[in-house]
C-alpha positions as CSV (number, residue, x, y, z in Angstrom):
1,M,112.5,70.0,100.1
2,S,115.5,72.1,101.6
3,D,116.9,75.3,100.1
4,A,120.1,73.2,99.0
5,A,118.1,70.7,97.2
6,L,116.3,73.7,95.4
7,D,119.3,75.6,94.6
8,A,121.3,72.5,93.4
9,G,121.3,72.2,89.5
10,P,117.6,71.4,88.4
11,L,117.9,70.0,85.0
12,R,117.3,65.9,85.1
13,C,118.0,64.8,81.7
14,A,121.4,66.7,80.3
15,T,121.5,67.8,76.2
16,P,124.1,66.1,74.1
17,A,127.0,68.3,73.0
18,S,125.4,67.1,69.3
19,W,122.5,68.9,69.7
20,V,124.6,72.7,68.9
21,A,125.7,71.1,65.2
22,Q,122.2,70.4,64.7
23,A,120.3,72.9,66.3
24,T,122.4,75.5,64.0
25,A,122.5,74.0,60.7
26,D,120.0,77.1,59.9
27,L,121.7,79.9,61.5
28,P,119.1,82.5,60.7
29,A,116.5,80.3,61.9
30,F,117.9,79.6,64.9
31,L,118.8,83.0,66.2
32,N,115.2,84.5,64.9
33,D,113.9,81.4,67.4
34,H,116.5,82.9,70.6
35,A,115.3,86.7,69.6
36,H,111.7,85.4,70.1
37,L,112.4,83.9,73.6
38,E,114.4,86.9,74.8
39,R,111.0,89.3,73.7
40,K,109.0,86.8,75.5
41,A,111.2,86.5,78.9
42,A,111.0,90.5,78.9
43,S,107.3,90.0,78.6
44,N,106.7,87.3,81.3
45,A,108.5,89.7,83.7
46,L,106.5,92.7,83.2
47,D,103.5,90.6,82.7
48,L,104.4,89.1,86.6
49,I,105.0,92.7,87.7
50,H,101.7,94.0,86.2
51,R,99.8,91.1,87.6
52,W,101.4,90.7,90.9
53,P,102.9,94.1,91.9
54,Y,103.5,92.6,95.0
55,P,103.9,89.0,96.3
56,V,100.8,89.3,98.3
57,H,98.2,91.9,99.1
58,V,98.9,94.8,101.4
59,R,98.2,94.0,104.9
60,A,95.5,95.0,107.4
61,D,97.4,97.8,109.0
62,G,98.5,98.9,105.9
63,A,102.3,97.5,105.5
64,H,103.5,95.4,102.6
65,H,105.1,92.5,102.8
66,A,108.7,92.6,103.5
67,G,109.7,90.9,100.3
68,A,107.9,93.4,98.0
69,D,110.4,96.0,97.5
70,R,113.2,92.9,95.9
71,W,110.5,91.5,94.5
72,S,109.5,94.3,91.9
73,R,113.4,95.2,91.9
74,L,114.1,91.6,90.6
75,L,111.5,91.1,87.8
76,A,112.3,94.6,86.5
77,S,116.1,94.0,86.5
78,I,115.2,90.9,84.9
79,A,113.0,92.3,82.0
80,R,115.5,94.9,81.7
81,D,118.0,91.9,81.3
82,E,116.2,90.0,78.7
83,A,115.3,93.5,76.4
84,I,119.2,94.2,76.0
85,H,119.8,90.4,75.5
86,L,117.2,90.9,72.4
87,A,119.1,93.8,71.2
88,Q,122.2,91.6,71.1
89,V,120.8,88.8,69.4
90,L,118.8,90.9,66.8
91,R,122.1,92.1,66.0
92,L,123.7,88.9,65.4
93,L,120.5,87.9,63.2
94,T,120.8,91.1,60.8
95,A,124.5,90.5,60.4
96,R,123.4,87.0,59.4
97,G,121.0,88.0,56.7
98,G,118.2,87.8,58.6
99,H,114.8,89.2,60.3
100,L,112.8,88.8,63.1
101,E,109.7,86.9,61.8
102,R,106.4,88.0,62.7
103,S,105.2,84.5,63.9
104,H,107.0,82.8,66.6
105,V,105.8,79.5,68.4
106,N,107.7,77.3,71.3
107,P,106.1,73.7,72.0
108,Y,108.3,73.4,74.4
109,A,107.4,76.3,76.8
110,A,103.9,75.9,75.7
111,A,104.2,72.2,77.3
112,L,105.5,73.6,80.6
113,R,102.9,76.1,80.8
114,A,100.1,73.9,80.3
115,H,100.8,72.9,84.2
116,V,100.3,76.3,85.4
117,R,97.6,76.1,88.0
118,K,95.1,78.6,86.3
119,G,93.1,80.5,88.6
120,L,94.3,79.6,92.0
121,G,95.9,82.5,93.4
122,L,99.2,82.1,94.7
123,S,99.4,78.5,93.5
124,E,99.4,80.4,90.2
125,L,102.1,82.4,90.6
126,V,104.7,79.5,92.5
127,D,104.2,77.7,89.3
128,R,104.8,81.1,86.5
129,L,107.8,81.3,89.1
130,L,109.3,77.8,88.6
131,V,108.1,77.3,84.8
132,S,110.3,80.7,84.5
133,A,113.1,79.4,86.7
134,L,112.9,75.8,84.4
135,I,112.8,77.8,81.0
136,E,116.2,79.8,82.4
137,A,118.1,76.5,83.5
138,R,117.4,74.6,80.4
139,S,118.6,77.5,78.4
140,G,121.3,78.4,80.5
141,E,122.4,74.8,79.6
142,R,122.2,75.0,76.0
143,F,124.0,78.8,76.2
144,R,127.0,76.9,77.6
145,L,126.9,74.1,74.8
146,L,126.7,76.6,72.6
147,A,129.9,78.5,74.3
148,E,131.7,75.5,73.8
149,H,130.9,74.2,70.6
150,A,129.2,76.5,68.6
151,G,131.4,76.5,65.3
152,E,131.8,80.6,64.9
153,P,134.3,82.0,67.4
154,E,131.8,85.2,67.5
155,L,129.0,82.7,68.7
156,R,130.9,80.8,71.1
157,R,131.9,84.6,72.6
158,F,128.4,85.8,72.5
159,Y,126.8,82.6,74.1
160,G,129.3,82.1,76.7
161,A,128.9,85.9,77.9
162,L,125.1,85.0,78.6
163,V,125.8,81.7,80.9
164,A,126.0,83.6,84.0
165,S,123.1,86.0,83.5
166,E,120.8,82.9,82.7
167,E,122.3,81.1,85.5
168,G,121.3,84.3,87.7
169,H,117.7,84.7,86.1
170,Y,116.6,81.0,87.2
171,R,118.1,81.5,90.6
172,A,116.0,85.0,91.0
173,F,112.9,83.3,89.9
174,L,113.3,80.6,92.5
175,D,113.9,83.8,95.3
176,L,110.8,84.9,94.0
177,A,109.0,81.9,94.5
178,R,110.7,81.7,98.5
179,L,109.1,85.4,98.8
180,L,106.0,84.1,98.9
181,P,104.6,83.5,102.7
182,D,104.6,80.3,104.5
183,R,105.1,78.5,100.9
184,R,108.5,76.8,101.2
185,E,107.4,73.5,101.6
186,S,104.7,73.6,98.6
187,V,107.6,75.5,96.5
188,G,109.9,72.5,97.3
189,A,107.4,70.0,96.3
190,R,106.6,71.5,93.2
191,W,109.5,72.2,91.9
192,D,110.3,68.9,92.6
193,A,107.2,67.8,90.2
194,L,108.1,70.1,87.8
195,L,111.5,68.8,87.3
196,D,109.5,65.4,86.1
197,V,107.6,67.6,83.5
198,E,110.5,70.1,82.2
199,A,112.6,66.4,81.6
200,E,109.6,64.7,79.6
201,A,108.9,68.2,77.6
202,I,112.6,68.4,76.4
203,A,112.6,64.7,75.4
204,S,109.5,65.0,73.7
205,M,110.7,67.8,71.7
206,E,111.4,67.5,67.6
207,P,115.0,68.6,66.2
208,G,114.9,71.9,64.4
209,S,116.9,75.2,64.8
210,A,115.7,76.2,67.7
211,M,116.9,77.1,71.0
212,H,114.3,74.2,72.9
213,S,114.4,72.0,70.2
214,G,114.9,68.0,70.4
215,Y,118.1,66.2,69.3
216,V,119.1,62.6,67.8
217,A,121.1,60.6,70.4
């Protein structure tokens, strides 16, 4: 698969605009879910730095892979952005009388991560990066819908401001996958397969007040 195919708008099924009113019917619950997603996104980026501080091992001559510095900077930048978004969502949540719940589940993300090839070295890392890219892409699509159709002007402004960041994160995770040596073709093939997985996962979700909830057509 070419770079152009990797960079193209990825999602294979679109969320209808009617999802917005359905998902935000219980706005504190929706914002609580969103806050937890931002928390988990920050943790995911930090965990990638912790587990893979460099995308490959140091070479025998002691030189690092050429993308190592860019790798750590991108992940740190994503973690910072997500932490800032968490604080912003918490402000919206508390202003509406809500609070961050102690527990949180995201069956959509769990369905995607079930396809990560755990324990298989660079294959696991490729899958972690591509699943992260897919989650960011779907979130970005829904942020755009919220910016256009949310009932409150403040919410429309807030989510409109997040769209570019989310789309940037999606592309950053694809860029990180490209930094892995000699993985271009396998990354493209895996991305193509995971696009189908994502479409099936989002279509199977139940409707509810959550960012990655399903919808009634």
